[in-house]
All heavy atoms as TSV, in Angstrom:
chain	resi	resn	atom	element	x	y	z
A	1	MET	N	N	0.842	-1.180	0.000
A	1	MET	CA	C	0.000	0.000	0.000
A	1	MET	C	C	0.883	1.238	0.000
A	1	MET	O	O	1.774	1.378	0.820
A	1	MET	CB	C	-0.888	-0.023	1.235
A	1	MET	CG	C	-1.769	1.183	1.358
A	1	MET	SD	S	-3.049	0.980	2.593
A	1	MET	CE	C	-2.280	1.700	4.009
A	2	ASN	N	N	0.650	2.114	-0.940
A	2	ASN	CA	C	1.417	3.338	-1.049
A	2	ASN	C	C	0.764	4.414	-0.193
A	2	ASN	O	O	-0.294	4.932	-0.518
A	2	ASN	CB	C	1.488	3.771	-2.520
A	2	ASN	CG	C	2.455	4.903	-2.722
A	2	ASN	OD1	O	3.061	5.399	-1.773
A	2	ASN	ND2	N	2.607	5.317	-3.963
A	3	LEU	N	N	1.403	4.740	0.928
A	3	LEU	CA	C	0.811	5.704	1.854
A	3	LEU	C	C	0.850	7.131	1.330
A	3	LEU	O	O	0.045	7.955	1.737
A	3	LEU	CB	C	1.506	5.621	3.208
A	3	LEU	CG	C	1.229	4.374	4.026
A	3	LEU	CD1	C	2.013	4.410	5.321
A	3	LEU	CD2	C	-0.238	4.233	4.313
A	4	LYS	N	N	1.784	7.429	0.426
A	4	LYS	CA	C	1.862	8.787	-0.107
A	4	LYS	C	C	0.562	9.167	-0.805
A	4	LYS	O	O	0.104	10.299	-0.707
A	4	LYS	CB	C	3.035	8.894	-1.080
A	4	LYS	CG	C	3.165	10.250	-1.728
A	4	LYS	CD	C	4.324	10.996	-1.167
A	4	LYS	CE	C	4.568	12.266	-1.948
A	4	LYS	NZ	N	4.243	13.425	-1.184
A	5	ASN	N	N	-0.058	8.205	-1.494
A	5	ASN	CA	C	-1.309	8.486	-2.186
A	5	ASN	C	C	-2.496	8.547	-1.241
A	5	ASN	O	O	-3.552	9.019	-1.614
A	5	ASN	CB	C	-1.569	7.408	-3.251
A	5	ASN	CG	C	-0.514	7.440	-4.337
A	5	ASN	OD1	O	0.081	8.476	-4.600
A	5	ASN	ND2	N	-0.273	6.298	-4.943
A	6	ARG	N	N	-2.350	8.065	-0.026
A	6	ARG	CA	C	-3.440	8.045	0.945
A	6	ARG	C	C	-3.300	9.115	2.012
A	6	ARG	O	O	-4.007	9.084	3.017
A	6	ARG	CB	C	-3.508	6.680	1.603
A	6	ARG	CG	C	-3.719	5.571	0.625
A	6	ARG	CD	C	-4.489	4.480	1.259
A	6	ARG	NE	N	-4.681	3.387	0.333
A	6	ARG	CZ	C	-5.821	3.148	-0.279
A	6	ARG	NH1	N	-6.849	3.928	-0.056
A	6	ARG	NH2	N	-5.924	2.144	-1.101
A	7	ARG	N	N	-2.417	10.068	1.827
A	7	ARG	CA	C	-2.155	11.093	2.840
A	7	ARG	C	C	-3.409	11.886	3.171
A	7	ARG	O	O	-3.714	12.119	4.340
A	7	ARG	CB	C	-1.052	12.026	2.358
A	7	ARG	CG	C	-0.693	13.085	3.375
A	7	ARG	CD	C	0.356	14.028	2.867
A	7	ARG	NE	N	1.659	13.381	2.946
A	7	ARG	CZ	C	2.794	14.002	2.718
A	7	ARG	NH1	N	2.794	15.265	2.368
A	7	ARG	NH2	N	3.932	13.377	2.805
A	8	ARG	N	N	-4.167	12.292	2.160
A	8	ARG	CA	C	-5.365	13.091	2.402
A	8	ARG	C	C	-6.415	12.299	3.192
A	8	ARG	O	O	-7.044	12.820	4.106
A	8	ARG	CB	C	-5.943	13.560	1.072
A	8	ARG	CG	C	-7.096	14.489	1.234
A	8	ARG	CD	C	-7.536	15.039	-0.109
A	8	ARG	NE	N	-8.653	15.922	0.079
A	8	ARG	CZ	C	-8.889	16.973	-0.656
A	8	ARG	NH1	N	-8.076	17.261	-1.641
A	8	ARG	NH2	N	-9.928	17.728	-0.430
A	9	ALA	N	N	-6.579	11.036	2.859
A	9	ALA	CA	C	-7.526	10.190	3.586
A	9	ALA	C	C	-7.091	9.988	5.036
A	9	ALA	O	O	-7.923	9.989	5.954
A	9	ALA	CB	C	-7.673	8.854	2.894
A	10	LEU	N	N	-5.797	9.822	5.260
A	10	LEU	CA	C	-5.302	9.657	6.624
A	10	LEU	C	C	-5.484	10.929	7.442
A	10	LEU	O	O	-5.799	10.863	8.634
A	10	LEU	CB	C	-3.831	9.236	6.600
A	10	LEU	CG	C	-3.563	7.826	6.078
A	10	LEU	CD1	C	-2.067	7.611	5.888
A	10	LEU	CD2	C	-4.146	6.795	7.005
A	11	HIS	N	N	-5.308	12.092	6.828
A	11	HIS	CA	C	-5.562	13.352	7.524
A	11	HIS	C	C	-7.039	13.466	7.889
A	11	HIS	O	O	-7.379	13.968	8.964
A	11	HIS	CB	C	-5.135	14.545	6.668
A	11	HIS	CG	C	-3.673	14.843	6.751
A	11	HIS	ND1	N	-3.068	15.362	7.866
A	11	HIS	CD2	C	-2.684	14.694	5.842
A	11	HIS	CE1	C	-1.777	15.525	7.643
A	11	HIS	NE2	N	-1.517	15.111	6.410
A	12	GLY	N	N	-7.910	13.015	7.019
A	12	GLY	CA	C	-9.335	13.012	7.333
A	12	GLY	C	C	-9.656	12.095	8.500
A	12	GLY	O	O	-10.496	12.415	9.345
A	13	LEU	N	N	-8.996	10.951	8.552
A	13	LEU	CA	C	-9.192	10.016	9.657
A	13	LEU	C	C	-8.757	10.641	10.984
A	13	LEU	O	O	-9.477	10.559	11.989
A	13	LEU	CB	C	-8.407	8.736	9.398
A	13	LEU	CG	C	-8.443	7.696	10.511
A	13	LEU	CD1	C	-9.840	7.124	10.655
A	13	LEU	CD2	C	-7.432	6.607	10.220
A	14	VAL	N	N	-7.617	11.290	10.989
A	14	VAL	CA	C	-7.122	11.935	12.207
A	14	VAL	C	C	-8.062	13.075	12.615
A	14	VAL	O	O	-8.342	13.252	13.805
A	14	VAL	CB	C	-5.679	12.449	12.000
A	14	VAL	CG1	C	-5.254	13.366	13.131
A	14	VAL	CG2	C	-4.728	11.283	11.883
A	15	GLY	N	N	-8.565	13.809	11.643
A	15	GLY	CA	C	-9.523	14.873	11.958
A	15	GLY	C	C	-10.780	14.324	12.593
A	15	GLY	O	O	-11.296	14.876	13.571
A	16	GLY	N	N	-11.281	13.231	12.056
A	16	GLY	CA	C	-12.468	12.602	12.625
A	16	GLY	C	C	-12.239	12.080	14.030
A	16	GLY	O	O	-13.120	12.187	14.896
A	17	LEU	N	N	-11.072	11.523	14.280
A	17	LEU	CA	C	-10.751	11.052	15.627
A	17	LEU	C	C	-10.689	12.211	16.622
A	17	LEU	O	O	-11.148	12.089	17.761
A	17	LEU	CB	C	-9.423	10.299	15.625
A	17	LEU	CG	C	-9.416	8.944	14.928
A	17	LEU	CD1	C	-7.995	8.391	14.875
A	17	LEU	CD2	C	-10.339	7.986	15.630
A	18	GLY	N	N	-10.139	13.338	16.189
A	18	GLY	CA	C	-10.083	14.510	17.066
A	18	GLY	C	C	-11.467	15.055	17.370
A	18	GLY	O	O	-11.772	15.420	18.516
A	19	VAL	N	N	-12.321	15.113	16.363
A	19	VAL	CA	C	-13.692	15.583	16.576
A	19	VAL	C	C	-14.437	14.631	17.507
A	19	VAL	O	O	-15.188	15.070	18.393
A	19	VAL	CB	C	-14.428	15.743	15.230
A	19	VAL	CG1	C	-15.912	15.965	15.432
A	19	VAL	CG2	C	-13.824	16.885	14.435
A	20	THR	N	N	-14.239	13.344	17.336
A	20	THR	CA	C	-14.889	12.361	18.204
A	20	THR	C	C	-14.432	12.526	19.654
A	20	THR	O	O	-15.250	12.452	20.578
A	20	THR	CB	C	-14.585	10.936	17.718
A	20	THR	OG1	O	-15.012	10.814	16.364
A	20	THR	CG2	C	-15.258	9.904	18.573
A	21	ALA	N	N	-13.161	12.769	19.861
A	21	ALA	CA	C	-12.650	12.985	21.218
A	21	ALA	C	C	-13.251	14.251	21.819
A	21	ALA	O	O	-13.624	14.271	22.996
A	21	ALA	CB	C	-11.126	13.075	21.193
A	22	ALA	N	N	-13.367	15.305	21.012
A	22	ALA	CA	C	-13.934	16.549	21.513
A	22	ALA	C	C	-15.413	16.382	21.848
A	22	ALA	O	O	-15.879	16.828	22.907
A	22	ALA	CB	C	-13.742	17.668	20.489
A	23	LEU	N	N	-16.158	15.743	20.967
A	23	LEU	CA	C	-17.585	15.557	21.218
A	23	LEU	C	C	-17.843	14.626	22.391
A	23	LEU	O	O	-18.829	14.791	23.117
A	23	LEU	CB	C	-18.273	15.029	19.965
A	23	LEU	CG	C	-18.419	16.021	18.819
A	23	LEU	CD1	C	-19.050	15.327	17.609
A	23	LEU	CD2	C	-19.243	17.210	19.236
A	24	GLY	N	N	-16.983	13.655	22.581
A	24	GLY	CA	C	-17.141	12.743	23.707
A	24	GLY	C	C	-17.041	13.445	25.048
A	24	GLY	O	O	-17.700	13.063	26.010
A	25	GLY	N	N	-16.251	14.475	25.120
A	25	GLY	CA	C	-16.106	15.208	26.375
A	25	GLY	C	C	-17.062	16.365	26.507
A	25	GLY	O	O	-17.573	16.643	27.597
A	26	ILE	N	N	-17.349	17.045	25.409
A	26	ILE	CA	C	-18.198	18.234	25.481
A	26	ILE	C	C	-19.677	17.848	25.486
A	26	ILE	O	O	-20.442	18.310	26.326
A	26	ILE	CB	C	-17.875	19.195	24.327
A	26	ILE	CG1	C	-16.443	19.709	24.480
A	26	ILE	CG2	C	-18.855	20.346	24.281
A	26	ILE	CD1	C	-15.924	20.479	23.295
A	27	VAL	N	N	-20.080	16.999	24.565
A	27	VAL	CA	C	-21.490	16.627	24.448
A	27	VAL	C	C	-21.799	15.379	25.276
A	27	VAL	O	O	-22.823	15.308	25.952
A	27	VAL	CB	C	-21.861	16.395	22.962
A	27	VAL	CG1	C	-23.290	15.936	22.821
A	27	VAL	CG2	C	-21.630	17.669	22.163
A	28	GLY	N	N	-20.929	14.396	25.231
A	28	GLY	CA	C	-21.196	13.118	25.877
A	28	GLY	C	C	-20.904	13.062	27.359
A	28	GLY	O	O	-21.226	12.091	28.023
A	29	ASP	N	N	-20.276	14.070	27.920
A	29	ASP	CA	C	-19.914	14.110	29.341
A	29	ASP	C	C	-19.099	12.902	29.786
A	29	ASP	O	O	-19.256	12.408	30.898
A	29	ASP	CB	C	-21.164	14.239	30.224
A	29	ASP	CG	C	-21.784	15.617	30.133
A	29	ASP	OD1	O	-21.042	16.569	29.846
A	29	ASP	OD2	O	-23.006	15.734	30.346
A	30	LEU	N	N	-18.230	12.403	28.915
A	30	LEU	CA	C	-17.353	11.299	29.301
A	30	LEU	C	C	-16.203	11.805	30.174
A	30	LEU	O	O	-15.703	11.081	31.028
A	30	LEU	CB	C	-16.794	10.598	28.068
A	30	LEU	CG	C	-17.826	9.884	27.186
A	30	LEU	CD1	C	-17.159	9.337	25.937
A	30	LEU	CD2	C	-18.501	8.779	27.959
A	31	TYR	N	N	-15.776	13.044	29.934
A	31	TYR	CA	C	-14.732	13.685	30.714
A	31	TYR	C	C	-14.940	15.180	30.597
A	31	TYR	O	O	-15.835	15.639	29.886
A	31	TYR	CB	C	-13.325	13.256	30.273
A	31	TYR	CG	C	-13.204	12.957	28.794
A	31	TYR	CD1	C	-12.959	13.960	27.878
A	31	TYR	CD2	C	-13.348	11.660	28.314
A	31	TYR	CE1	C	-12.872	13.696	26.531
A	31	TYR	CE2	C	-13.259	11.382	26.964
A	31	TYR	CZ	C	-13.020	12.409	26.080
A	31	TYR	OH	O	-12.939	12.148	24.743
A	32	SER	N	N	-14.141	15.957	31.271
A	32	SER	CA	C	-14.360	17.406	31.305
A	32	SER	C	C	-14.088	18.043	29.935
A	32	SER	O	O	-13.289	17.526	29.146
A	32	SER	CB	C	-13.444	18.047	32.350
A	32	SER	OG	O	-12.104	18.026	31.914
A	33	PRO	N	N	-14.750	19.158	29.645
A	33	PRO	CA	C	-14.512	19.843	28.367
A	33	PRO	C	C	-13.053	20.264	28.174
A	33	PRO	O	O	-12.548	20.250	27.061
A	33	PRO	CB	C	-15.434	21.055	28.428
A	33	PRO	CG	C	-16.538	20.632	29.328
A	33	PRO	CD	C	-15.893	19.754	30.351
A	34	ARG	N	N	-12.390	20.613	29.244
A	34	ARG	CA	C	-10.976	20.999	29.149
A	34	ARG	C	C	-10.134	19.818	28.666
A	34	ARG	O	O	-9.286	19.964	27.784
A	34	ARG	CB	C	-10.472	21.486	30.497
A	34	ARG	CG	C	-8.978	21.778	30.498
A	34	ARG	CD	C	-8.513	22.240	31.831
A	34	ARG	NE	N	-8.859	23.650	31.963
A	34	ARG	CZ	C	-8.640	24.355	33.055
A	34	ARG	NH1	N	-8.108	23.803	34.105
A	34	ARG	NH2	N	-8.959	25.624	33.089
A	35	ASN	N	N	-10.385	18.637	29.220
A	35	ASN	CA	C	-9.666	17.441	28.780
A	35	ASN	C	C	-10.048	17.055	27.361
A	35	ASN	O	O	-9.215	16.538	26.611
A	35	ASN	CB	C	-9.938	16.274	29.724
A	35	ASN	CG	C	-9.264	16.442	31.063
A	35	ASN	OD1	O	-8.370	17.258	31.219
A	35	ASN	ND2	N	-9.710	15.680	32.041
A	36	ALA	N	N	-11.299	17.289	26.993
A	36	ALA	CA	C	-11.753	16.968	25.644
A	36	ALA	C	C	-11.006	17.805	24.612
A	36	ALA	O	O	-10.559	17.280	23.588
A	36	ALA	CB	C	-13.257	17.188	25.525
A	37	LEU	N	N	-10.890	19.092	24.871
A	37	LEU	CA	C	-10.169	19.958	23.924
A	37	LEU	C	C	-8.680	19.623	23.881
A	37	LEU	O	O	-8.073	19.627	22.808
A	37	LEU	CB	C	-10.381	21.422	24.292
A	37	LEU	CG	C	-11.791	21.943	24.043
A	37	LEU	CD1	C	-11.913	23.384	24.504
A	37	LEU	CD2	C	-12.160	21.824	22.584
A	38	ALA	N	N	-8.105	19.333	25.039
A	38	ALA	CA	C	-6.686	18.955	25.065
A	38	ALA	C	C	-6.453	17.665	24.284
A	38	ALA	O	O	-5.487	17.564	23.516
A	38	ALA	CB	C	-6.216	18.806	26.506
A	39	ALA	N	N	-7.335	16.695	24.461
A	39	ALA	CA	C	-7.198	15.426	23.737
A	39	ALA	C	C	-7.375	15.634	22.241
A	39	ALA	O	O	-6.632	15.056	21.429
A	39	ALA	CB	C	-8.203	14.409	24.255
A	40	ALA	N	N	-8.350	16.459	21.846
A	40	ALA	CA	C	-8.588	16.700	20.425
A	40	ALA	C	C	-7.372	17.364	19.780
A	40	ALA	O	O	-6.916	16.934	18.711
A	40	ALA	CB	C	-9.827	17.566	20.240
A	41	PHE	N	N	-6.843	18.395	20.413
A	41	PHE	CA	C	-5.676	19.065	19.846
A	41	PHE	C	C	-4.456	18.149	19.819
A	41	PHE	O	O	-3.674	18.183	18.872
A	41	PHE	CB	C	-5.362	20.364	20.590
A	41	PHE	CG	C	-6.235	21.512	20.164
A	41	PHE	CD1	C	-7.173	22.043	21.024
A	41	PHE	CD2	C	-6.125	22.043	18.894
A	41	PHE	CE1	C	-7.982	23.088	20.632
A	41	PHE	CE2	C	-6.930	23.096	18.478
A	41	PHE	CZ	C	-7.866	23.615	19.354
A	42	ALA	N	N	-4.300	17.328	20.844
A	42	ALA	CA	C	-3.175	16.385	20.856
A	42	ALA	C	C	-3.297	15.385	19.717
A	42	ALA	O	O	-2.313	15.089	19.037
A	42	ALA	CB	C	-3.113	15.666	22.198
A	43	ILE	N	N	-4.497	14.871	19.492
A	43	ILE	CA	C	-4.709	13.921	18.402
A	43	ILE	C	C	-4.428	14.589	17.066
A	43	ILE	O	O	-3.774	14.014	16.198
A	43	ILE	CB	C	-6.138	13.351	18.462
A	43	ILE	CG1	C	-6.279	12.437	19.658
A	43	ILE	CG2	C	-6.487	12.611	17.180
A	43	ILE	CD1	C	-7.706	12.009	19.954
A	44	TRP	N	N	-4.929	15.804	16.886
A	44	TRP	CA	C	-4.720	16.499	15.615
A	44	TRP	C	C	-3.243	16.800	15.368
A	44	TRP	O	O	-2.732	16.582	14.270
A	44	TRP	CB	C	-5.512	17.803	15.584
A	44	TRP	CG	C	-6.989	17.612	15.452
A	44	TRP	CD1	C	-7.627	16.595	14.802
A	44	TRP	CD2	C	-8.004	18.449	15.985
A	44	TRP	NE1	N	-8.976	16.765	14.905
A	44	TRP	CE2	C	-9.249	17.890	15.619
A	44	TRP	CE3	C	-8.004	19.611	16.734
A	44	TRP	CZ2	C	-10.459	18.465	15.977
A	44	TRP	CZ3	C	-9.211	20.180	17.089
A	44	TRP	CH2	C	-10.418	19.603	16.710
A	45	ILE	N	N	-2.553	17.292	16.370
A	45	ILE	CA	C	-1.149	17.687	16.190
A	45	ILE	C	C	-0.261	16.462	15.989
A	45	ILE	O	O	0.520	16.393	15.025
A	45	ILE	CB	C	-0.672	18.533	17.383
A	45	ILE	CG1	C	-1.397	19.882	17.378
A	45	ILE	CG2	C	0.835	18.727	17.345
A	45	ILE	CD1	C	-1.219	20.682	18.641
A	46	VAL	N	N	-0.359	15.499	16.877
A	46	VAL	CA	C	0.492	14.315	16.791
A	46	VAL	C	C	0.143	13.494	15.553
A	46	VAL	O	O	1.028	13.014	14.839
A	46	VAL	CB	C	0.386	13.464	18.078
A	46	VAL	CG1	C	1.107	12.146	17.931
A	46	VAL	CG2	C	0.917	14.240	19.260
A	47	GLY	N	N	-1.147	13.347	15.280
A	47	GLY	CA	C	-1.571	12.569	14.117
A	47	GLY	C	C	-1.095	13.165	12.812
A	47	GLY	O	O	-0.556	12.466	11.949
A	48	ALA	N	N	-1.289	14.472	12.648
A	48	ALA	CA	C	-0.850	15.125	11.411
A	48	ALA	C	C	0.662	15.067	11.255
A	48	ALA	O	O	1.175	14.842	10.148
A	48	ALA	CB	C	-1.329	16.565	11.390
A	49	THR	N	N	1.380	15.234	12.350
A	49	THR	CA	C	2.837	15.168	12.290
A	49	THR	C	C	3.304	13.765	11.895
A	49	THR	O	O	4.183	13.619	11.036
A	49	THR	CB	C	3.447	15.563	13.647
A	49	THR	OG1	O	3.004	16.875	13.977
A	49	THR	CG2	C	4.957	15.529	13.595
A	50	LEU	N	N	2.721	12.745	12.505
A	50	LEU	CA	C	3.112	11.374	12.167
A	50	LEU	C	C	2.791	11.035	10.708
A	50	LEU	O	O	3.586	10.380	10.025
A	50	LEU	CB	C	2.423	10.384	13.095
A	50	LEU	CG	C	2.969	10.300	14.509
A	50	LEU	CD1	C	2.111	9.363	15.348
A	50	LEU	CD2	C	4.409	9.834	14.487
A	51	ILE	N	N	1.641	11.478	10.243
A	51	ILE	CA	C	1.292	11.215	8.838
A	51	ILE	C	C	2.283	11.884	7.899
A	51	ILE	O	O	2.751	11.277	6.941
A	51	ILE	CB	C	-0.150	11.669	8.553
A	51	ILE	CG1	C	-1.137	10.753	9.252
A	51	ILE	CG2	C	-0.425	11.681	7.048
A	51	ILE	CD1	C	-2.549	11.264	9.255
A	52	ASN	N	N	2.610	13.132	8.174
A	52	ASN	CA	C	3.555	13.843	7.305
A	52	ASN	C	C	4.939	13.206	7.343
A	52	ASN	O	O	5.605	13.112	6.310
A	52	ASN	CB	C	3.641	15.306	7.716
A	52	ASN	CG	C	2.398	16.069	7.329
A	52	ASN	OD1	O	1.627	15.646	6.481
A	52	ASN	ND2	N	2.185	17.194	7.978
A	53	VAL	N	N	5.368	12.763	8.496
A	53	VAL	CA	C	6.706	12.171	8.621
A	53	VAL	C	C	6.757	10.790	7.976
A	53	VAL	O	O	7.696	10.451	7.243
A	53	VAL	CB	C	7.131	12.095	10.102
A	53	VAL	CG1	C	8.356	11.217	10.280
A	53	VAL	CG2	C	7.400	13.483	10.633
A	54	LEU	N	N	5.735	9.983	8.213
A	54	LEU	CA	C	5.761	8.594	7.753
A	54	LEU	C	C	5.421	8.439	6.280
A	54	LEU	O	O	5.693	7.391	5.688
A	54	LEU	CB	C	4.817	7.741	8.594
A	54	LEU	CG	C	5.208	7.608	10.066
A	54	LEU	CD1	C	4.149	6.833	10.828
A	54	LEU	CD2	C	6.566	6.958	10.219
A	55	THR	N	N	4.807	9.447	5.669
A	55	THR	CA	C	4.435	9.310	4.264
A	55	THR	C	C	5.345	10.104	3.329
A	55	THR	O	O	5.095	10.145	2.138
A	55	THR	CB	C	2.979	9.755	4.027
A	55	THR	OG1	O	2.824	11.112	4.412
A	55	THR	CG2	C	2.023	8.873	4.798
A	56	ASP	N	N	6.383	10.729	3.864
A	56	ASP	CA	C	7.335	11.414	2.997
A	56	ASP	C	C	8.164	10.393	2.247
A	56	ASP	O	O	8.555	9.365	2.796
A	56	ASP	CB	C	8.265	12.324	3.815
A	56	ASP	CG	C	7.613	13.638	4.164
A	56	ASP	OD1	O	6.626	14.001	3.502
A	56	ASP	OD2	O	8.109	14.298	5.099
A	57	PRO	N	N	8.456	10.671	0.988
A	57	PRO	CA	C	9.272	9.727	0.226
A	57	PRO	C	C	10.712	9.731	0.744
A	57	PRO	O	O	11.206	10.760	1.224
A	57	PRO	CB	C	9.215	10.258	-1.196
A	57	PRO	CG	C	8.878	11.693	-1.063
A	57	PRO	CD	C	8.055	11.819	0.192
A	58	PRO	N	N	11.397	8.603	0.705
A	58	PRO	CA	C	12.781	8.576	1.140
A	58	PRO	C	C	13.672	9.405	0.223
A	58	PRO	O	O	13.447	9.471	-0.974
A	58	PRO	CB	C	13.161	7.103	1.089
A	58	PRO	CG	C	12.179	6.483	0.168
A	58	PRO	CD	C	10.932	7.318	0.223
A	59	SER	N	N	14.650	10.040	0.814
A	59	SER	CA	C	15.542	10.894	0.004
A	59	SER	C	C	16.729	10.133	-0.524
A	59	SER	O	O	17.033	9.054	-0.169
A	59	SER	CB	C	16.028	12.067	0.828
A	59	SER	OG	O	16.539	11.657	2.056
């Protein structure tokens, strides 16, 4: 599987995971809204960084 061609789809997946984490805390009352936002931003930042690093072509 060529991950370079799937970069956009993987970014969408990470975005969806971040939104799910945020909604779980804000709407679902699974944890505090502060933790929900922290988790969402952590997922977005770490996820996007890992996707960009792991899907870059070797030099």
